[in-house]
C-alpha positions as CSV (number, residue, x, y, z in Angstrom):
1,M,-60.9,33.1,-17.6
2,G,-63.7,34.5,-15.5
3,K,-64.3,31.3,-13.5
4,V,-63.1,30.9,-9.9
5,R,-61.1,27.7,-9.5
6,C,-59.5,26.0,-6.5
7,P,-56.1,27.5,-5.6
8,R,-53.0,25.4,-6.4
9,G,-49.9,26.3,-4.5
10,A,-49.0,29.0,-1.9
11,G,-49.1,31.9,-4.3
12,E,-52.7,31.2,-5.4
13,W,-53.8,30.7,-1.8
14,A,-52.2,34.0,-0.9
15,N,-54.0,35.6,-3.8
16,C,-57.3,34.2,-2.5
17,L,-56.6,35.6,1.0
18,V,-55.8,39.1,-0.4
19,A,-58.9,39.0,-2.6
20,L,-61.2,38.0,0.3
21,L,-59.6,40.7,2.4
22,L,-60.5,43.3,-0.3
23,I,-64.1,42.0,-0.4
24,L,-64.4,42.0,3.4
25,L,-62.9,45.5,3.7
26,G,-65.1,46.8,0.9
27,L,-68.4,45.7,2.4
28,P,-68.4,48.0,5.5
29,L,-67.0,50.8,3.4
30,V,-70.0,50.6,1.1
31,I,-72.6,50.2,3.9
32,M,-71.3,52.9,6.1
33,G,-70.4,55.1,3.1
34,V,-74.0,55.1,2.0
35,Q,-75.0,56.2,5.5
36,L,-72.4,58.9,5.4
37,V,-73.7,60.2,2.0
38,F,-77.2,60.1,3.5
39,F,-76.0,62.6,6.1
40,G,-74.3,64.8,3.6
41,G,-70.8,63.3,3.7
42,S,-68.3,62.4,1.0
43,P,-69.2,59.6,-1.5
44,Y,-65.5,58.6,-1.5
45,Y,-66.1,55.6,0.8
46,V,-68.9,54.2,-1.3
47,L,-66.9,54.5,-4.5
48,F,-63.7,53.1,-2.9
49,G,-65.7,50.2,-1.3
50,V,-67.4,49.2,-4.6
51,T,-64.1,49.4,-6.5
52,I,-62.2,47.2,-4.0
53,I,-65.1,44.7,-3.9
54,A,-65.0,44.5,-7.7
55,G,-61.2,44.2,-7.5
56,G,-61.4,41.3,-5.0
57,I,-64.0,39.5,-7.1
58,L,-61.8,39.8,-10.2
59,M,-58.7,38.7,-8.3
60,L,-60.6,35.6,-7.1
61,A,-61.3,34.9,-10.8
62,G,-57.5,35.2,-11.4
63,R,-57.7,38.5,-13.3
64,V,-54.9,41.1,-13.1
65,L,-57.5,43.7,-13.7
66,G,-58.7,43.2,-10.1
67,A,-55.3,44.2,-8.7
68,Q,-55.2,47.1,-11.1
69,L,-58.6,48.3,-9.9
70,Y,-57.4,48.3,-6.3
71,L,-54.2,50.1,-7.1
72,V,-56.1,52.8,-9.0
73,A,-58.5,53.2,-6.1
74,W,-55.4,53.4,-3.8
75,L,-53.8,56.1,-6.0
76,C,-57.0,58.1,-5.8
77,T,-57.0,57.8,-2.1
78,W,-53.8,60.0,-1.8
79,P,-55.2,63.2,-3.2
80,W,-58.5,62.7,-1.4
81,A,-56.6,62.2,1.9
82,F,-54.6,65.4,1.4
83,W,-57.8,67.2,0.5
84,Q,-59.4,65.9,3.7
85,V,-56.7,66.7,6.2
86,G,-54.0,68.7,4.5
87,L,-50.4,68.2,5.4
88,N,-51.1,67.0,8.9
89,G,-49.0,63.8,9.2
90,W,-51.0,62.4,12.0
91,G,-54.2,63.1,10.2
92,L,-52.9,61.4,7.0
93,L,-51.8,58.3,8.8
94,P,-55.2,56.6,9.3
95,H,-56.2,57.6,5.7
96,L,-53.2,56.2,4.0
97,F,-51.4,53.6,6.2
98,G,-53.9,50.8,6.0
99,P,-54.7,51.2,2.3
100,T,-50.9,51.3,1.5
101,L,-50.3,48.0,3.4
102,V,-53.1,46.4,1.4
103,A,-51.6,47.9,-1.8
104,I,-48.3,46.2,-1.0
105,A,-50.1,42.8,-0.6
106,V,-52.0,43.4,-3.9
107,V,-48.8,44.2,-5.8
108,L,-47.2,41.0,-4.5
109,T,-50.1,39.0,-6.0
110,I,-49.7,40.4,-9.5
111,P,-47.1,37.8,-10.7
112,V,-49.5,35.0,-9.5
113,L,-52.4,36.7,-11.3
114,R,-50.4,37.0,-14.5
115,R,-49.5,33.3,-14.4
116,M,-53.2,32.4,-13.7
117,E,-54.3,34.5,-16.6
118,Q,-51.7,32.9,-18.9
119,E,-52.8,29.4,-17.9
120,A,-56.4,30.2,-18.4
121,Q,-55.7,31.6,-21.9
122,I,-53.7,28.5,-22.8
123,K,-56.4,26.3,-21.5
124,G,-59.0,28.3,-23.4
125,S,-57.2,28.0,-26.7
126,V,-56.7,24.3,-26.3
127,A,-60.2,23.5,-25.3
């Protein structure tokens, strides 16, 4: 179940694209987050970046856990954003809009990931 396989069909290709998006978004968050922590900033970016990279890798392997990891990180983003900027709508927008768009894409991959996991379990029990 942990192996990456070639995508079959549009749903699996879409899952791959979303997973790669997570990895590509996570890398700069980790790199620049470490720099921010070095200067006394919040460790949020490092933690969020590592979590979404792990989620992307798990999604590439066809695991629902990867989507769940991203969604947990996204849920944790909401209280952090309110802590950072308060109830300022314009201040909340850059903190929440992008991650929410990605969360929608991740939610849409969950049925594909469930099917991929079921196929892997069936294949594993037959082999």
